[in-house]
N, C-alpha and C positions, 0 to 999 in steps of 0.2 A: 185721639184721647191721650192725655198725659198719664204717666205711671201713677201719680197721686190720685187722680180721678178714678182710674181703673181699680186700684187697691181699695179705695173707699167704697166701691160698689160691688166688690166680689161676693160678699155675703148675700146681697140682694140677687145677684146673678144666680148663685147656687140655689137660692130659694125660689127661683122662677118669678121674681117680682119685677123684672125689668121689661120695658116695652120691646117689641121686635127690633126696632131701630137701634135702641141702646144695646141689645144683645149682639147685634151684628157688629157695631163699632167696637164693643169690648172684646169680642172674639178675634176681630181683626188685629187689635193691639196685642193680645196674648200670643197670637201666632208669630208676631215679630219681636216680642220682648221676652227674653229668657227668665228674667227676674220675676215678672208678673206671672208667667206661666208656672214657675216653680211654686209661688205662693198659692195660686189657684189650685194646683195639684194637691198641696198639703191640706188646704181647707176642704177640698172634696173628699180626701181620704178620711179626715176627721169626721166629716158629716156622715160618711158611710158607716164608720164604726159606731157612732152614736145611734143612727137609725137601726143598725143591726141589733144593738142592745135593747132597743125599745120595741122591736117587732113583737106582736102578740096576735093570738087567734081570736081574742075577744072582740065581738062586733058591738059598736055603740048602738043604743036604741034609736029608732027612727025619729023620735021626738027630741033628740039631744040638741040639734042645731037651734030649734025654736026656743028651747029652754035657756040655752046659753045666750042667745040674742036678747031674750026678755030680761035676763039678769043684767046684761050689759046696759040696756036702755034704762034700767032702774038705778044704775050707779049714780052717785052725786057728781056734780060738775068737776072736771079735772082741775087740779091745783097746778100752779106753775111748776114746770119740770125741774127736777133736781140738777139737771145738766147745767142750768144757768148758774149754779153755785160752784161748779167745778172749775179748777184752773184752766186757763185758755189752752195751755199746751196739751192737756189731755184730749181736747176735742179735735186736735189735728188728725187728718186722715190716717196717717201711718199708725198712730196710737189707737185710733178707733178700730182698725183692722186687727191689730194685735190684741185688743181687748175682746173682740168678738171671738177670735181664735182661742183665747184663754178661757172664755165662758164655755165654749164647746168642749174643750178638753176637761174642764171641771165637771161638766154634766156627765161626760163619758166616764170619768173616774168614779163619781158617785154611783152611777148605775152599775159599774163593774164591782164596786165594793159591796153593794147590796146583794148582787148575785153571787159573789164569791163567799159570802157569809150567810147562808140560809138560816132561817129561824129554826128553833128547836122543835122536834116532834114529840108528842106526848109519849109515844112508844119508847123513846130514849129515857124518859123519866120513869116509865114503868119498869124498864130493865134495871135502872139504878135502884129503884125501890126493892126489887127482888134481890139484887146483889147485896144490899144492906141487910136484908133479912137473913141471908145465908152466911154473911161474914160477920164475925164478932169484931167490929172495928175498934182498934186500940185508940183511934183518934176521937172516939165519941165522948162528948161531955155529958156525964151523968148528973143531971140537975132537973129537979121538978118545979123549981121556982122560975116563972117566966122572966122576971126582971133580971135575975142573976144569970140566967141562960143567955138572955139578950146581950148582956155586957161581955160575957166570955166569947160568944160567937161573933159579935160585931167587930171585935178586935182582929178577927181572922179574915174578914172580907171588907170591901169598900162600900158597904151600904148598911143601913141600920136594920138589924134583925128584929122581927116582931113576933115573938112567941106569946101565946095567950093561954089562959087556963080554960079548959073545957070540962072541968070536973062536974059542973051542973048537968052537962049533957052525957055524962057517963064515960068520958075519955080522959085518961090521966096522962100528963106529960112525963115522958121518960128521960128525955135529954135531946141532944142534937149533935150534928157533926158537920164540918165543912167538907164539901165534895166538889168534884168537877165533872160536868157532863158535856162532851163534845167541845172541850176547851172553855166552857162557860163556868166561872166560879159561882157557887151557890151554897146554901146551907140546907140540910135536911133535918126538920124537927120531927121527933118520933113520939107518937102517942099510942096508947093501947086502949082499945074499945072492945069489951066483951071477949077478951082473949085474942083479938085480931090486931095486928100492927098497922098503923096508919102513918104515912109520911106526908109532911107538908114541905114542899120544896119552895124556897124563896130565893129570888135572884134580882139583880139590878134591872129594872124595866127599861133603862135607856140603852142597854147593850143588845142582846139577841133574845127577844121575848119568844116564848112558845108560839107556834103558828096560830092557834086559836085566839090568843090574846093579841097578836099582831092585827088580826082582823077586827078586834073589838077595841082598838086603840082610841076611837072617838066615842066610845060608849062605855065609860068606866064603871057604870053602875050595874053591869050585866055579869052573868056567870056563864061559863061554858061547861056543860055536863056531857060526859060520854062514857060508854062502857064498851070495852074491847076484850073479848074473851072473858077471862075471870078477873080482869083488872078494871076498876072504875076510877074515873078522873073528874075532878071539879076544879076549874081554873077561874081566877079573878084577879083584878087589879087592886092594890092597896097603896094608894098614893103613887110613888115611883117604884114600888116593889111589885113584882109579879109573883103570884102564888099558885101552886098546883098541888092539890090534895090527891094522894094516890092510895088505894087500898085494895086488898084482895079478899073476896068472900064477905064483903060488907054490903048490905042492901043499898041500892043507889039512893033511895029516899033518906036513909039514915046518914049516908055520907054527905048528901047535899045539906041536910039539916045541920050537921057539924060545921060544914064550910061556911054557911050563912052566919052562924054564931061566931066563928073564928074571924070572919071579915068585919063584923060589927065591933068586936072587941079590939081588933087592930086599929080601927078608926078612932075608937074611944081613947086608946093608948096614945095615938098620934096627937089627938086634941089636947090631952093632958100634958104632953111634952112641949107644946107651943108656949 
């Protein structure tokens, strides 16, 4: 086999897709050719790094294969391949191998980035809520009008702040402040309900969403409700903004009631802005 032919089929070889005869011929060439052997070693090392990043203890359900094949059979007929529209030089074997290697490296980079920047935990927001209660922050913007508070805080972050009035529900807007939790910039809107302080944390949902909202990414009309110790949390999506309401000593049903109205008014405010 020639080097061009070997390099063209290295990815298939590592994936175990070659016939025994092809395997034998390719291995024989690699044993005699230092250049192809080095390329095969590099591809194998990249494949191992990617597979290591993807390893998981989760077992797929027994019906997964059947469901996948049923979905494949239901797909519409294939359209002409986009490869036909590519310049001829891109389809040369040496560029094909380089492209395959680049794809593997890109996948590995994306996996590494997702693992190196874990999502926020609710407990971190609970700690920030407690800290804000205890500290008289000089950076807090004292403003009870939602629109004026939005304007002042939105200039401090890179996403539109959505403060709303909850006076009808018995919660008064006190103001808000820019803060950072685990390197994630956000704002904390401060309300008072029957003598209790309530924080609504808002952050850019395209960055590092809180863990519960990450799991709800494909179900934007849902809420996540949780009580841990004396802190209660309600989390939801509002367009591209993630929101987490945190309070201490506020009954869970009351907090959820406030969160539902806050989300509805955020949506109304966003509609009026369009």
